[in-house]
C-alpha positions in Angstrom: 55.6 11.2 -41.7 53.0 13.4 -40.2 50.3 11.6 -42.2 51.5 8.3 -40.9 51.4 9.4 -37.2 47.9 10.8 -37.7 46.7 7.4 -39.2 48.4 5.4 -36.4 46.9 7.6 -33.7 43.4 7.2 -35.2 43.9 3.5 -35.3 45.0 3.4 -31.7 42.0 5.4 -30.6 39.6 3.2 -32.6 41.1 0.1 -31.0 41.0 1.5 -27.5 37.3 2.6 -28.0 36.4 -0.9 -29.3 38.1 -2.6 -26.4 36.5 -0.3 -23.8 33.1 -1.1 -25.3 33.6 -4.9 -24.9 35.1 -4.8 -21.5 32.1 -3.1 -19.8 29.5 -5.8 -20.6 31.9 -8.5 -19.7 32.5 -6.9 -16.3 28.8 -6.5 -15.7 28.3 -10.3 -15.7 30.8 -10.7 -12.9 29.1 -11.5 -9.6 31.1 -10.7 -6.5 29.7 -11.8 -3.1 31.4 -10.5 0.0 30.2 -12.1 3.3 27.3 -14.5 3.6 25.1 -14.7 0.5 22.0 -16.0 2.4 21.7 -12.9 4.6 18.9 -10.5 3.8 19.2 -6.7 3.3 20.3 -4.6 6.3 17.6 -3.4 8.6 16.4 0.2 8.3 17.0 1.8 11.7 15.6 5.2 10.8 11.9 4.2 11.3 10.3 1.8 13.9 8.8 -1.4 12.5 5.0 -1.2 11.7 2.6 -2.3 14.4 0.6 -5.5 14.5 -2.5 -4.1 12.7 -0.6 -2.4 9.9 -1.7 -3.1 6.4 -4.9 -4.9 7.4 -7.8 -3.9 5.2 -10.8 -2.3 6.9 -13.8 -4.7 7.3 -16.6 -2.2 6.9 -19.0 -0.9 9.5 -18.7 -2.3 13.0 -22.3 -3.3 14.2 -21.5 -1.9 17.7 -20.5 1.4 16.1 -23.7 1.5 14.1 -25.8 1.0 17.2 -23.9 3.7 19.0 -24.4 6.1 16.1 -28.1 5.3 16.1 -28.3 6.1 19.8 -26.6 9.5 19.1 -29.4 10.1 16.5 -32.0 9.6 19.3 -32.8 5.9 19.0 -33.5 3.9 22.1 -33.0 0.1 22.3 -31.1 0.2 19.0 -30.2 -3.1 17.5 -28.7 -4.2 14.1 -31.3 -6.2 12.2 -29.5 -6.7 8.8 -26.1 -6.4 7.3 -25.6 -6.4 3.6 -22.5 -5.8 1.5 -23.6 -2.1 1.1 -25.7 -1.3 4.2 -26.1 -1.9 7.9 -29.7 -1.5 9.1 -30.5 -0.6 12.7 -34.0 -0.6 14.2 -35.0 1.0 17.5 -37.5 3.4 19.1 -37.7 7.1 18.8 -40.2 9.5 20.4 -42.4 8.9 17.4 -42.4 5.2 17.8 -40.5 2.3 16.0 -38.0 3.6 13.4 -35.2 2.3 11.2 -31.9 3.8 10.1 -29.4 2.7 7.4 -25.6 3.1 7.6 -23.1 2.5 4.8 -21.1 -0.7 5.3 -17.7 1.1 5.0 -15.3 2.3 7.7 -16.8 5.0 9.8 -20.5 4.0 9.2 -21.8 7.0 7.4 -25.5 7.6 7.8 -27.5 6.9 4.6 -31.1 7.5 5.5 -33.7 7.4 8.2 -37.1 6.0 7.4 
């Protein structure tokens, strides 16, 4: 009798395990929508929305900034004469006469060389 109850219990456990394994994938396919389905995700109130210039890529060296930097290096009547994808070239006058300076065409206009 004990052997019969052990086999019956094992059969019940096997059946229950098999049914539990088939019920979970079937339940995962059920799509329940409460409320309006066309509404987007809720707004995040923890942080203010980004400003109007957020995410805009930098456009390289600003010519006005390059002229101002050349004036800081001692140039008078500095003006931008050429802009390439890599450099911004500024010409002007120093105490030694006409001179030229190159800036990198990236944000911040780093000075490359002075001729």
